[in-house]
N, C-alpha and C positions, 0 to 999 in steps of 0.2 A: 501088040502092047497097047493097053488102054490108058487114056489120060482122063483126069477129072477136071471138069471145067468149073472154075471158081466164079460163080455168078454173084451179083449184088444181093440176091435173095439169100443165098447160102451164107454170105458174110454177115448179113443182118441177123440171120438165125444164130450164128455163132456168137455175135455180140449179145443177143437176148439171152442165150444160154449162159454165157459168162456172167452177165448181170444177175441172172436168177441164182447162180451158184454163190456169188458174193453176197446176195441178199440172204440166202439161207444160212451161210456161214456166219454172217454178222448177227442174224437173229439168234442162232445157237450160242454164240459167244456172249451176247447180251443176256440171254436166258440163264446161262450158267453163272455169269457174274452176279445176277440178281438172286437166283434161287440158292446157290451154294452157301452163302453166308447164313441164310435162314435155316437151311438144313443142318449146317454145322452147329449153329446155336442150339437147335432142338436136340441134336445128337449129344452134345456135351451136357445138356440139362437132364438127360435120362440115364446118366451113369454116375456112380459114386464119386465123391471128391477125390479119393485116392487114385482112382483109375485115370483121372485127367492127366496126371503126371507120370503114368506108367510108360515104360519104354516102348510098349507095343501100342501103336496108334489104332484106335477103333474107328475106322471109317463107317462100319456098320456094327454097332455093339451087339455082342451075343446076348441071347435072352436071359442067361443066368445072372447077368450083372445089371440088366435094365431095371430101373427103380424110379418111383415117383416121390422118393423121400425129399429130394431138393424142393419140389413144389410144395410139399407139406411144410417144410421149414420156412419157406417164403411166406405162406399164408399164416403160419403160427407166430412168426417173429416180427412181421411187418404188417401195418394196416393197409394192405394192398387195395382192398375194395374201396376204402375211403379215398385213397390216392386216385384210383380210376374214376370214382364219382366226381372228385374235384376236377379232374381233367375234362370230363364230359361237360360239367356245368360251365366251367370257365370257357372252354373252346366253343360250345354251342352259342352262348350269349355273345362272345367276342366275334364269332362269325356273323351273327345277325347284324351287329354294329358295323362290321367291315363291309358287308354287302349292301346295307342300306345306304351308307355314305358313298360307296364305290359306284353304285349304279346311278345315284343322284349326280355325282361328279361327271360320270361318263355321259349321261343324258344331257347335262348342261354344255359340256364341251362339244358334243356331237351335233346338237340341234339348235344351238344359239350362236350368233355372231356378236362378239363383244371385244372391247379393247383389251390388249395384252393377252389375247387367246393363245398366241404362239408361246408367250412366256410361261403360261401354265403347263403346256406340253413339255417345255424344257425343264420346268420345275419338277414334274413327275419323273422324268428320266434322271435328273440329278439326284432326287431323293432315293431312287432305286439303286444308284451307283454306290451309295454309302453303305458300309456294313453296319449291322445293328449295334455292334459293340461300341461304335462311336457315340451312341446316345446314352450309354449306360451311366456314365458319371453324372451328367446333368440330371437325368431322371432320378438317380439315386439321391442327389441333394434335395430335389423337390419332394420325393417320397418321404425322406427322413424329416423334412420340415412339416409335412402334412400328417405324419404319423400313420402312414398307410402301409407300412412294411408288413408282409405276410398276410395280406387280406385278399379276399376273392375279388372285391371291386377293383383293386389295383391291377390284378392280372387280367381281368376282363377288359379294362380300359387299355392296358398295354397291348394286348393282342388285337383288340378291336381296332384301335387307331393306327397301329403300326402297319397293318396290311392294306390300308386304304389306297395308297399310291399304286401298288402293284396290281391290285384287283380292279382298280379303275382302268388301268392300262389293259388288263385282260378283257374287261367288259366293253371297252370303247369300240372295237370293230363290230361287235354284234349290234350295239345300239345305233351305230352309223348306218348299218344296212337296213334298219327298221324303216318301213315306208313313211315318208313325210305326209302323204295324203291322209293316212289314218290319224296322225297327230293333228293335222289341220281340221279334219272333220270333227274331232273331239273338241277342239277349241271353239269351233263354230257353235257346237251344242252347249257351250258354256262351262266345259270341264276345266278345272285348274291344272297347272302343270304337275302338281303332286298327284292328282287324280289320274292324269294321263300316264304318269310313270308307273304307278302301282296298280292301276285298274286296267290298263291297256298294254303298255310295253312289257311289264313284268310277266303277265300270263302268257303273252306270245313268245317270250323267251324263257319259258318254264324249264326246259331241259338245260339251258345255259346256266340259269340260276342254281339248279340242283348240282350241276357239275362244279361250278365255282364254289358253292357251299361246301361240298365234300373236299375239294382241294384245299380250301382255306382251313377247314377243320383239321385236316391231316397235317398241314404246315404248323398250326398252333399246337396240336397234340404232340408232335415230334420235336418241338423246340426245346432246347436245353438251356440257352443263355439266360433268358429272362426268368424262367422258372427256377433256375439254380441260384441266381443272385438275389431275387426279391421274395423268395419263400423260404420258410424255415420248418414250419409244422402245419399250421392251420390250413393254408392254401397250397400246400405242397402237391405237386402233380406226380404222375407215375414215373415219368422218364428220369428226373433227378433222384428219385427215391432209390434207384438201383445203385447209385454211387454211395449210398449209406451202408451197403453190404460189406465192402472191404474193411478190414480193421488195420491197426498199426502193424500187426505181425502176420497177417494172412490175407490172401485174396481168393475168396471162394468162387472159382470160375464156374463150377456147376450151378451153384445157387444164383449167381449173377445171370447165367444163361437162362435159368428157369424164370427169373424175374423179367428178363428181356422178352422171353416168349409170351409171358402173361401180358406184358404191356403192349406188345405188337398184335396180339390176337384180336382185339376189337377193331383195329384198323383193317386187318385182313378181311374180317367178316363184313365190314362196311363196304369195302371195295368189291368184294364178291357179290354182295346184294345189289349194289347200285352201279356196277361197272357199265351197264348199258346206257345209263343216263350220262355217265362221264363221256363215253364215246360219242353219244348222240349230241350232247351239248357242245363239245369241243370241235366236232367235225361237221355239224349242221345236218347230220342224217336224221331222218324221222324214225321213231321207234315203231317196230312191227308188233 
C-alpha cells in the first residue's frame, strides 16, 4: 500500500493552482458582465419593434427578422451626427482644460513645499467625495443669471473644471516620480516653471497624458447629469438625446438600443485604437 507525501512544494503548487482557477473564473465573470449588456443592446437593435415583446426570446435572432430599420429611423428622425459632433467638440476642449489645470496642480503639489500643502490634499479628497448632483442647483442659478443655458461654452467649462480634482489626483503619483534632477537642471538653464512642465515633464509623461486624456474624454462623453440638465437643443450631446425617443404612449426599445449602439460606437473605436497607450500610461510599461 503506497502513501503520498504532502510536501511544502506540493501544497504551494495547489495554492497556486487554486489562485489561478479563481483568477480565470473572476476574469470570465467580469468579461460576461461587461460584454453581455453590449451584446444584448445590439441584439435588440437588430430586430423589429414588435419582436421585442414576443413570447419567444431571441438570444440570437434568426436572419429572416434581422433588420437595420431601427438604425435608419434613428438617423432619419434625430440629428444624431450633430449630437455626436457636439459631444466630441465639448469633450475634447473640456479634456484639454482638465488636463492643463490637473497637471499644473499635480506639479505644484509634488515639487513645491508651501504652507497649507496638506490642506490642499484634504481639499482634493473632500471634493472627490461629493457627488456631482450637489453642485447642480448653485450652478443652475449662476447659469441662469449669465444666460449661458444650452451653450457649448457652458458645457466645456462644466466638464473642464469639474474633472480637475480627480485628474490632479490621478496625475500626482506620476509627477512625484519624475526626477528632481532634471527639473533642477532646467531651472539652472533659466527655464520657467511653465516651460519645465510643458517642455520637459509633459513629453516625458506622454503615455500618461494620452491615457488620462482618453479616460477624461470617456468620462465626459458618457456623462448624463450635466448634459441632461443644462442642454436643450443647440449644445445637446448624444447620450441625453436617447431619452428623447420614448413618447407618452410608447417606449421604442429597439430604436433606443440602436441609438445607444450608435452613441457607444465612437468610444469603442477610440479604446480599441489607443488601448496600448492606456495600458502603458497607467501601468508605466514602455510601448513596443
